[in-house]
Legacy VTK file of the C-alpha trace (Angstrom):
# vtk DataFile Version 3.0
C-alpha trace
ASCII
DATASET POLYDATA
POINTS 244 float
-137.133 34.088 -48.848
-138.799 31.671 -51.108
-136.849 29.399 -52.914
-136.176 29.310 -56.482
-137.424 26.234 -57.797
-136.651 23.703 -61.181
-139.747 21.904 -62.019
-138.862 19.166 -64.133
-141.631 17.006 -65.389
-141.449 13.395 -67.166
-143.937 13.786 -69.442
-144.150 9.869 -70.391
-144.342 8.939 -66.650
-146.903 11.230 -65.002
-150.805 11.434 -65.638
-151.891 14.751 -66.761
-154.946 14.917 -65.139
-153.795 16.610 -61.585
-151.231 19.062 -63.233
-152.990 22.225 -61.546
-153.038 20.436 -58.333
-149.630 19.647 -58.495
-148.470 23.141 -59.520
-150.513 24.594 -56.776
-148.942 22.005 -54.340
-145.367 22.913 -55.264
-146.213 26.825 -54.625
-146.078 25.470 -51.024
-142.370 24.881 -51.418
-140.996 27.940 -53.389
-141.732 29.724 -56.604
-141.274 27.742 -59.681
-139.355 29.774 -61.853
-138.556 27.279 -64.456
-140.875 24.912 -65.411
-140.446 22.164 -67.944
-141.655 19.117 -69.040
-140.045 16.323 -71.424
-141.676 13.541 -73.822
-141.777 13.058 -77.817
-145.383 15.438 -78.478
-145.277 13.800 -81.854
-146.736 10.823 -79.625
-150.566 10.962 -79.417
-150.328 9.694 -75.550
-149.296 13.017 -74.585
-151.848 15.331 -76.557
-154.170 15.773 -72.907
-150.706 17.714 -71.997
-150.904 20.341 -74.410
-153.638 22.940 -73.300
-152.664 22.051 -69.859
-149.354 23.510 -70.641
-150.758 26.596 -71.820
-152.924 27.335 -68.739
-149.627 26.627 -66.589
-146.805 28.257 -68.278
-144.818 25.134 -68.543
-142.535 24.670 -71.435
-142.528 21.992 -73.383
-138.950 20.216 -74.649
-139.560 17.736 -77.384
-137.364 15.035 -76.995
-137.483 12.065 -79.598
-136.817 8.890 -79.088
-133.588 7.741 -80.932
-133.379 4.042 -79.807
-136.132 1.627 -79.224
-136.001 0.754 -75.731
-133.811 3.374 -74.223
-136.046 6.506 -72.285
-134.651 10.068 -74.137
-136.828 11.710 -72.067
-134.754 10.708 -68.775
-131.168 11.968 -70.317
-132.681 15.083 -71.757
-134.496 16.250 -68.269
-130.989 14.791 -66.463
-128.848 16.913 -68.941
-130.949 19.929 -68.336
-131.349 19.516 -64.662
-127.195 19.614 -64.328
-127.113 22.706 -66.524
-129.551 24.467 -64.541
-127.564 23.796 -61.151
-124.626 24.682 -63.178
-126.358 28.330 -63.938
-127.007 28.845 -60.315
-130.693 30.461 -61.444
-132.319 28.399 -58.914
-131.927 26.715 -55.554
-133.940 23.822 -55.678
-135.838 21.044 -57.864
-139.102 19.580 -57.986
-138.013 16.238 -60.093
-141.570 15.009 -61.316
-141.739 11.411 -62.324
-142.411 7.777 -60.661
-139.192 6.808 -62.218
-136.130 5.397 -60.270
-133.755 6.497 -62.906
-133.747 9.649 -61.274
-132.369 8.598 -57.940
-128.866 9.609 -58.987
-130.000 12.849 -60.017
-131.805 13.557 -57.057
-128.909 12.557 -55.183
-126.405 14.762 -56.989
-128.579 17.836 -56.966
-128.528 17.715 -53.045
-124.960 16.818 -52.981
-124.556 20.575 -54.427
-126.877 21.844 -51.598
-129.820 21.944 -53.496
-133.378 21.541 -51.978
-135.597 18.509 -53.920
-138.957 17.570 -54.035
-140.045 15.104 -55.993
-143.399 14.240 -57.064
-144.618 10.651 -58.282
-147.396 8.050 -57.978
-147.206 5.434 -54.953
-145.958 3.153 -57.075
-142.378 5.089 -57.437
-139.538 2.956 -55.970
-137.948 3.280 -52.822
-134.672 4.629 -53.717
-136.052 7.639 -55.116
-138.323 8.372 -53.072
-135.224 8.586 -50.330
-133.414 10.415 -52.544
-135.312 13.556 -52.266
-135.732 15.901 -49.291
-139.490 15.263 -49.319
-141.908 13.232 -51.681
-145.517 13.668 -51.930
-147.810 11.111 -54.194
-150.054 12.555 -56.407
-152.690 10.394 -55.398
-152.864 12.706 -52.285
-153.426 15.434 -54.332
-156.218 13.670 -56.767
-157.832 13.033 -53.275
-158.082 16.540 -52.337
-158.961 17.760 -55.959
-162.116 15.041 -55.767
-163.326 16.269 -52.505
-162.968 20.002 -53.095
-165.142 19.163 -56.230
-167.734 17.017 -54.632
-170.427 18.648 -52.557
-171.271 15.299 -51.020
-168.911 14.074 -48.051
-167.131 10.836 -49.075
-168.573 7.388 -47.606
-166.067 5.928 -44.650
-165.891 2.812 -46.849
-164.550 5.475 -50.200
-162.487 6.971 -47.467
-161.045 3.996 -46.249
-159.579 2.713 -49.768
-158.323 6.465 -50.609
-156.048 6.597 -47.815
-153.390 4.189 -45.853
-153.662 2.929 -42.795
-151.762 4.100 -39.459
-149.965 0.837 -38.984
-147.734 0.062 -35.655
-144.926 0.926 -37.777
-146.157 4.329 -38.162
-146.768 4.717 -34.772
-143.119 3.124 -34.070
-142.120 6.092 -36.639
-143.825 8.730 -34.390
-142.868 7.489 -30.989
-139.116 7.058 -31.604
-138.966 10.465 -33.313
-140.960 12.076 -30.329
-138.013 10.250 -27.998
-135.477 11.303 -30.110
-136.511 15.113 -29.157
-138.069 15.058 -26.156
-137.005 17.112 -23.132
-135.882 15.737 -19.599
-139.978 15.421 -18.815
-140.388 13.413 -22.369
-142.456 16.766 -24.390
-141.123 17.366 -27.715
-142.549 20.470 -29.980
-144.539 19.356 -32.558
-142.893 21.363 -35.449
-139.421 20.043 -34.831
-141.337 16.170 -34.458
-142.570 17.313 -37.904
-139.122 18.225 -39.353
-137.779 15.369 -38.272
-139.776 12.861 -39.593
-139.685 14.507 -42.997
-135.738 13.851 -42.784
-136.195 10.527 -41.674
-138.813 9.065 -44.336
-139.499 11.830 -46.962
-142.433 10.379 -48.046
-144.366 10.747 -44.791
-147.047 13.252 -45.112
-150.457 13.228 -43.045
-152.346 13.614 -45.918
-151.443 10.012 -46.765
-153.441 8.567 -44.058
-156.277 11.142 -44.278
-155.340 14.134 -42.228
-154.625 17.505 -43.660
-152.071 18.131 -40.329
-150.301 16.439 -38.151
-151.884 16.738 -34.988
-155.025 15.379 -35.812
-153.215 12.498 -37.061
-151.478 12.005 -33.679
-154.938 12.731 -31.919
-156.600 9.725 -33.628
-153.960 6.991 -32.839
-154.477 7.788 -28.808
-150.896 7.048 -28.461
-149.410 10.670 -27.203
-150.080 13.201 -25.105
-150.950 16.437 -26.346
-150.424 19.473 -25.023
-150.705 23.620 -25.899
-148.660 25.958 -24.408
-148.982 29.944 -24.503
-146.336 31.143 -27.317
-144.676 34.462 -25.779
-143.477 35.314 -29.755
-146.867 35.114 -31.537
-150.313 34.648 -31.180
-150.732 30.917 -32.152
-150.337 28.396 -29.244
-147.270 25.928 -29.566
-148.109 22.325 -29.583
-146.075 19.971 -27.640
-146.397 16.069 -27.725
-145.495 13.110 -25.579
-145.304 9.421 -25.728
-148.136 7.627 -23.265
LINES 1 245
244 0 1 2 3 4 5 6 7 8 9 10 11 12 13 14 15 16 17 18 19 20 21 22 23 24 25 26 27 28 29 30 31 32 33 34 35 36 37 38 39 40 41 42 43 44 45 46 47 48 49 50 51 52 53 54 55 56 57 58 59 60 61 62 63 64 65 66 67 68 69 70 71 72 73 74 75 76 77 78 79 80 81 82 83 84 85 86 87 88 89 90 91 92 93 94 95 96 97 98 99 100 101 102 103 104 105 106 107 108 109 110 111 112 113 114 115 116 117 118 119 120 121 122 123 124 125 126 127 128 129 130 131 132 133 134 135 136 137 138 139 140 141 142 143 144 145 146 147 148 149 150 151 152 153 154 155 156 157 158 159 160 161 162 163 164 165 166 167 168 169 170 171 172 173 174 175 176 177 178 179 180 181 182 183 184 185 186 187 188 189 190 191 192 193 194 195 196 197 198 199 200 201 202 203 204 205 206 207 208 209 210 211 212 213 214 215 216 217 218 219 220 221 222 223 224 225 226 227 228 229 230 231 232 233 234 235 236 237 238 239 240 241 242 243
């Protein structure tokens, strides 16, 4: 069953350029039944959002900055999130912001049994990232959009600038996760490996490293064995991995 998601966007803290890609990404995880964006709509810097809100059926919530230096938008979003939580109309939240002020909110929502997705820029502080079940970088969505729009393949130099490097730390994370799940022969089901990687590191995403899926990422490292097995319950083969 699809999750019913409340999508709450910090308009002061998120660029408007990739809202379409963002909503398409959110749709992969559930049905966004509530979509709201918070900000002071009297300010010219939010004007770029206005047409996009109509196109994506996102409700703007006006929030004046009552006190200089205080972020009234954050407070309004947090209050609404708690109201939605107690209304029991959704079973998941998507918090769109790069602001660590939402760390406690994400934690509280998960304590209440909600699934929490975060979307923000790579500058997002670690505490907010790890407070979510899954965290998606906007830069990934930007790269995908650029690739879809361009008829020419990107140069290798451009690709290197756009994606993170697979470091020894990443290899170690994958290796230890396989070990955690491995059977007596050392093999682990890739689907379970992916799920555990997500739990260990909510911002782990193959797309961060330039791969659409986990299988080609693991193949590219040449550090793991990969085996396809027949699936007695379906037509797709099962993929298992093992540390070399």
